[in-house]
N, C-alpha and C positions, 0 to 999 in steps of 0.2 A: 948461265951467265944468276947470281942471286941474289935478287936485291933487296937493301937493308929495310930493318920493319921500322916503321916509325916508331916512333917515342910519343905514348897518351901522357896524360894529366888528368885524375882524377877528382873533384869537389866532395866531400863526404860529410852531413853532419852525422848523425843516424845510426843506424844499425847495418848500412850499408848493401842492401839485396839488391841495389843495383848492380852494385861496385862487385859484386860476388858473379851474377850473370856476364860481367865484361867479365871479371877470371876467368867462369866456366870458358865462355867463347875461345878468348885464348889458347887453354890452353888444346879444345879442339880442332881448335884451327882455324876457326870461323872469321874470327879477327885476325886477320897479318898487322900485327902493330904487336908492340913491347910497353909492357905496363914500368911507366918509369918512376912517375911519380905521387902521391897519393896527397892531397892537403883536405886536412879537419879544423873546425876552427872548435872544435871538444875532447876533450883529453881523453873522455871514457867514452868513444863513439865506439863502438862496437866496428867498425867498418876499419877500424886500424887493425884491428885484430883480424882482418880479414885478410888488408891488404900485408902484411907481414909474409905470408907464403909466398907473395910473386913479386910485390913493387921491390923495387930498386932501394925507393927512396922512401922515406914519412915526413912530412912537414904539422905542424899543432899550430896553427896563428892561434895564439894569444889575444885579445879586444878584448879593451875596457870598458866597460858598463857603460 
């Protein structure tokens, strides 16, 4: 019987190096999960570019300074 993969969310605000590590581990099967959503508070965060390759949904949070 195949188990359903857990959905995960990742919060980013910069280049997304930790996100890339998660993506890499999902791709090689070390993490048995699905990258369901990536949330960033910065529109120009490079991590969003990384996330577009695998995430089901991207969310940008606009905050009032």
